[in-house]
N, C-alpha and C positions, 0 to 999 in steps of 0.2 A: 613743359607740362605734359607733353605727349608720353613721356616715360611713365607718368602716373595714370593718365586718363585714356590714352588712345591705343595702347598696346594690348593685344590678347594675352591673357594669363594662362599659364599651364597649371592644370589641376594637380593636386597631391592627394589622391584618394587613400593612401596608406599613411598611418600616423608617423610623424617625424618628431624625434626627441629634440627639444630646444636646449640651448645652452643658457642656463640661468646664472645671472650675476646678481649679487645682493641676496636678500632672504625674503621668501614669500611667507606671509603669516600662516601659521599652522592651521588656523581655522578656515582658510580660503580653500575650499574643495568644491569643484564643479566644472562646468563647461561654459565658456563664453561662445555663443553661437551668433554668427553675423551673416549678413546678406548684402549683396551689391553686384553691379555689373562687372563682368570679367572678360567677355568676348565682344569685340567691336567690328570684326570683319569675319565674313564667312565666304570662303572662296575668294572671288574677285569683288564681291559686294561688301559695302561698308555702311554701318549705321550712321545716321546724321548726328544723333544726340547721345550724350553719355548715359542719360537715363534709359536709353533703348537697349543697351547691351545685354547679352544673355546672362542670366543670373548665375553667380558663382557663390555657393555657400562655403563658409569656412568656420573652423572652430579651434579654440585653444582649450584643451582639457587640463585642469590643474589638479594634481593629486600628490599629497605628501611632499610638497615643496618642488615637484617636478612638473614640467609642462610639455604637452604633446600637441602638435599641429596637424591638421589635415584640411583639404579643400576638395570640393567636387561640384561640377556643374549640375544645376537642376535639370533633370531629364524630363523637361516639360514637353508637351506636344509640339510647341513652338521650336524648341531646341532640336527635337528629333526630325521634324520636317525640314528645318534649315540644313542640318548636317547631311541628311539623306540627299537633298538637292544640291548641296555644296554651294548654296547661295541663300540670301535672305528671301524667304517666300511668305513669311507671316509679318503683317504690318505692325509696327509699334507706334506710339503716340507721335514721335518726331520723325519717323521713317516710314514712308509708304512703300510697300512691296508690290511690284507689278509682275504680270505673267511673263514666263519665258517667251521671247519673241518668236521662238520656233513653234509655239502652241497654235492650234487652229482657232478660228474666229469664235467657235462655240465656247471654248475654254475661256477666252478673253471676256466674252459677254457674261459668263457666269461669275467671273471675278469682279466685274463691275457691279453686278447685282448683290453679291455678298458683302461688298464694302459700303453699299448704300445704308443698310442696317447691319453694321459689322458684328461679327462674332469675335469678341476681343481676344487678345493674346493671353496665354496662361504663363507667360514669362514673368514669374513672380519674383521680382528682384529687389524689393524695397525693405521688407522687414520680416520678422519672425513673430508669429502669434501662437500663444499657448491657449488651448481649448481643452479643459479637463486634463487628461494625461497625455494629450496629443500635441504635436507641434506642426505649424503650417508656415510655408513660405508665402508671403502675400505681396500684392501690388495694389493698384487702385482700380482694377477691373473686377468683374463679378466672379473671377476664378481665383482660387487658392490651391496650393498643393501641399498635401501632407508629406512630411519628411521624417526620417529616422534621425534623431538628434545625435546619436552616437556614430553611425556610419555615414550620415548625410545622404543616404539613399532616398530617391524620390519614390513616393508611394502614390496613393490615389488622388485624383483630381476632384475638387469640390466646387460646385456651382452654387453661389449664393442664390441665384434666381429660382432654384428648386425649393427654397425655404422662405425667401422674402423677396418681394418684387423690387429689386435694385439692379441698375445697369452698371453702376460704379460704387465703390466702397472705399473707405479710408484704410490706410495701413497703420493707423495709430489707434487701436481700440483701447478701452479702459477695462480694468478688472476690479470687481468688488472683493470683499474679504473671503467670500465663498469660492472665488475663482470664476464666477460667471463673467462672460464677456459682454461688454456694451460697445456697440459700434454704430456708425452712421453710413448711409449710402444714398445715392440719388436715383430716384425712379423717374424715368424720362417718358412723358406722354403716356403714362399707364392709365388706361380707362379715361383718356382725355385730360389727365392732370399730370403736372410735373411737381414732384415734392421731394423733400428731404426726409428720409426715414431713419428713425432711431430704433435699433433692434437689439434684443438680448439673446445670447446663446448660453444655455445653462451648462455648467461645468460637468454635470452628471445628469443622467436620465432621471426625471422626477419619480419619487416613490409611487408605487401603485401602477406605473406604466409598464407596458410589456417589456420583459427583460430581453437584452440582446439588441434593442433598438438604439440607434445613434442619437446622441443629444441634439444633433442638428435638426432632427425632425420635430424638436420641441422649441425651435427658434420662434420668438414672438416679437411682433411689432410693438414697440414701446410707445412711440408717438410719431406722428407725421406733421411736418411743417410745410405748408404750400409754398412753392417757389413764387417769387414776385413776377417771374416771366415764364410762360409756358414753354417757349422754345429757346430760352437763353438762361439756364440755371447757373448758379454760382459754383465756381471751383473752390474746393476746400481740401486740405490735406490732413487736418486734425480738428479736434474739438475739445472742450474743457468739461470737467465735472467737479462738483463739490459733493458733500455728503448727501445733499437733498436735491441738487439741481444739475441740469446739463446746459452748457453754454455753447451756442452755435453762432458763428459770424457769417452772415450772408453778404459777402464782399462783392464789390463791383468788378471782379475778375471772373468773367463769364464765358461759358462755352456755347457757341452758336450752333444749335442742332441742325438747322437748315444748311449751313455751310459745311458742317461735318458730314451730312448725308451726300453732299456733292463733291467732297474733297478729292475722292479717288479719281473721278472723271475729269476734275479740273487740274489734276496733276500736282496737288499740294498735300501736305501731311495734316493730320488731325490737330496737331499743336497750333497750326496757323489759324484754327477756328477759335482759339482762346484770345480774348481781348480785355484789357483793363480800361474801364470807363471812368476816368478821373473826375468827371463832372457829377458822378453819382455818389450816394451815401453808402456807408457800410451799416447794415442793420444787425442789431444784437438781439438774438432770440434766446430766451430763458425758458426752460421746460422744467416743471416740478416733477421730480421722480416719484413722489408719493401719489399725486393725482394723475400723472402722465398727461398733463395738459400744459400748454404754453402759458406763461405769465402774460397778462393782457397789456401791460405797460408797453408803449411803443418807444423803443430805445434805438438810438443811432449814433454813429460817430462819423468822422471824416473818411474819405476814400483811402484805403490802404490794402495791402496784400499781406496776408498771414499764412505761412506754411505750418508753423509749429506753435501750439499752445504750450505754455510752460506749466502752470498750475493755477488753481482757483480755490477760494474758500469763502465761507460765510462769516459776516461780522456785523452785528448790530443792525439787522434788517437790510443789509446790503450784500451783494456778491462782489468780491474783489477777485479779478482775474488778470493774469500776466501772459503776454504773447510776445513773440518776436515779429516785428512788423517792418514792412518796406513801404516807401512812398509810391512805388510802381512795380511793374511785373518783369523788370529786366533780368532778374536772377535766372529765370528759366532760359532766356536767350543766351546767357553767358556760357551755358554748358553744352552748346552745340560744339561738336568736336573740331569744327573749322576754327573756332576761337581758342581752343586749347592746344595751340601749336607753338612754334618758335616765336611768334609775335604775341604771345599770351599777355604780356604786360600791357600792350596797347589795346588788344581786342577784348580783354575781359575785365575792364575796370567797372566796378560797381557804380551805377548812377544813383543808387539809393543804398545807404549803409543800413544794415539791419539794426534795429533798436529794440531793447527790452522795454516794453510799455506796460504800465499798470493801469487798469481800468477799475472803476467802482460804479456799480449800477444799483439803484434802489429796487427792492422787491415790491414796494408799495409806494404810491405817490400820494402825499397829503394834499387833498383837494383845496385846502385853505392856504397852501403855500403860494407865495407870490410868483407871478411870471418873472423869469429871470433869476430866481433864487437857486442856490446850490442845495441839492437834496442830499448830499453826502456829508455826514457828520463824523465819520470815523477818523481816528487820529493816525492810522497807519499809512495814510496816503494823502497826497495833495490833488489827486484826481478829482474831477468835478462832474456833476450831472445836473444840467440846468433845465428847469421846467420852462416849456415854451407855451405860447398862446394857444396852440391847437391841442395841447395835452401831451405832445411828444416830449421826450427827454433827450437832450443833446449831451453826449458824454465826451469829455476831454481827458486824455490820459496824463499820468505822470510819467515822464521820460526818465528811466532809471539808469540805463547803460547802453553804450554803443558797441558794435562789433562782436556780437554773440550770435551763434547759430547752433543747431543740433542740440538743443537744451535737454538736460535730464535733471531729475530731482531724486531724492530718497523717496522711493515709491510708497513707503509706509506713511508718508506725509501727503500723498496724493489726495487732492480734494480737501485738504486741511491747511490750517495756517502753517507757514513754513518760512525758512530763512535763507537757504542756500540754493543757488543754481549752478550746475556744472555744465559747461558748454565748450564747444570748439570756438576758438577766437579767429576772426577774419579781420583783415585790414583793408587794403585797397582792392582786393579781389574776393571772390566767393570761396577760395581755396583755404582751408584751415591751416594756420601756421603755429598755433599754440592751443593749450588747454587752459581753461579759465574756471576759477571758482569765484562766484560773485556773491557777496554778503548783502542781502537786501536791507538788513537792519543798519549796518554801518556804512553801506555804499562803497565798500572796499573790495579789492580783488586780489587773488593770488594766481600766479601763472606758472605754467611749465612750458618751456620752449627749448628746442635744440636745433642747431644749424642743419639744414638739408633733411629735416625730419618733418613729416606731414601727418598729423594725428587724425584718426577717425573720431566719430562721436564718442565722448567719454561716458562710461557707464558706472554708476555708483552701486557698490555691493556693501550692505551693512554688516558690521560685526554681529554675530549672534548675541542677542540680549542687549543690544546697544542702548545707551541712555541718551546720548546726544545725537542730534540730527546728522552730524557729520562724522559719527563714529563708523569708520569703514574704509574702503579703498576705492580708488578710481582705476578702471581698466580701459585701455585704449590700444588698438592695433596701430602701429606706427610704420608707415611706408618711408623708406630711406632712398634718397637720390644720390647719396654718397657711395661710390662703388666700394669703398673700404669699410662700409658699415652695413651689416645685415638688417633687414626689417625685424621688428620685435614687438612683443606684447609688453606694454608699460604698466607697472603697478605703482600707484602713488598712494601715500597716506592722505586720505581725504581731508583730514583736519589740518595738517601742516603743509600739505602739497609737496612734501619731499618724496623723492624716489625711494621706494622700498626694494624694488627688484625690476629686472627686465629679462625677458625670455627671448633670445635671438634665434631666428630660424633661417636656415639656408633654403628658402623657397621663393617662389614668384608671388609675393604677397600683393594683393590688389587693394585699392581704396574702396571701402565699403560704405554703406549708408546707415543701416540700423540693425539692431539685434537685441538679444537678451542674455541674461546669465541664468543658468540652470544649476541650482545648488545640488551638490552631491551627485552620486550615481546610484540608481537602485541596485539592489543585491544581484539581480539577474544580469544587469549590465556589467557589474564588477566581475561576475563569474565568466561572462563572455570575453571580457577584456584579457583574461589570462591566457587565452588560446592563440594570441597573435604576437609575433615578434616585430619590434619596431625597426625602422631604418634609423641609423644613427645620425643625429644632427649635432651631437656633442659627445665627445669621447669621455668626458668626465662625469656623465650622468648615468644613473642606473634606475631600474624600475620597470614596471609593466605598463605598456601603452594602452590607451582606450581602443575599443573596436570601432 
């Protein structure tokens, strides 16, 4: 596994033409833009965890049946400082950086103080966020970096804290039909309170406001949910939405702030301050988007760890929501690079297989309902919500499918009733070995798999004017460990799951995390694209590369 996870990747800043086999649909025009860790050693120093590696952006631009690839390291402040020092000097969540032993005592003392209340890294390696016409590399800290989606150039640094009081934020925002961004972050001991903050970033500057101002200045707090613990808030990677509600899981996977403040001086990383409390409940918070107030019903379920919400919708006075859930927090531990070595099969066995679980929660509780009665009457699920003596509601899920991660849906169905989940398939380890289409209605699956091929998160792109939910294609960047097989972009027919085409590239492709597809290129980008000659990745391809 070291060939996939532990080795530094060489960036490819100039576009390389791919060799296409099969036929790419004529309507598929645009850029698949992805993000993930690409550099794991700097000089003689090494990151401990795969999620700590320096961000490497890469893209596949599809135009008129041809594909061009490029990649470039995010030139974050973190990247620049590390490269200049030729060692890791900025701490990441799983790797604590310490001063050069040659530095004097005053420099060392300053380092200890800055890590007590840390200024987090801007190594934004998890996802890509669209905000208006702009694109940003994101992680889970308060920093994001604007990028050029065509050239992958790193632009300005944005600090969420300047617009909304959050120390951490998710890398999985949601978008409404107008393109406004809805996201969540944690505000730690701000004015004596720790809370989960839902905030909205407008896609454009509101009418009547001063022209030339950034839409960031019009970010507004949508709602705040008090943390159940002042100094130990819940960790969360994503959240769910329906047309009228937000779903947030306050899970017993919590970050100890006091331990975090002393981690540097104790010689441990920040990740060690995360702990799963299996004796505690998972609390389900529902926020009404119309009133911007939490629903008052007290909802909870068993302890679990959720990284990815799949989708949610409203049905007959209930909210139905689907998540990928684990019984414990072992997934994070498995991605320490020490486990991703030649003894991988022994070191990285999942102790909890990810399961697709469907929950149903009532929006209102009938006071006349008997204690112990099931408040869920919808036919689309066997999930239950049992009324308890104290008025709380205990929610038990329907278990739909095992072995799914990195789920995606047709986003036009986000927050609405839907049928299909597209995901990476995992078996005994957290490393994806296949791509899966799961049909929630029939409980059936379709799969793509190939020997020595390791797929990234599958992304669904709909056919323009699509009538069916699965009218479109699946895109996934495939890393190959077969020396005779180049890495490639895979294009599947989303309905039949048959391969339409693949675009092979002779580059050092890295395993990524998340990303998005940008349909078409604007006229200016097309104009710029004609000024650059590509490097040849395939002698039988012709055309103009992207810039």
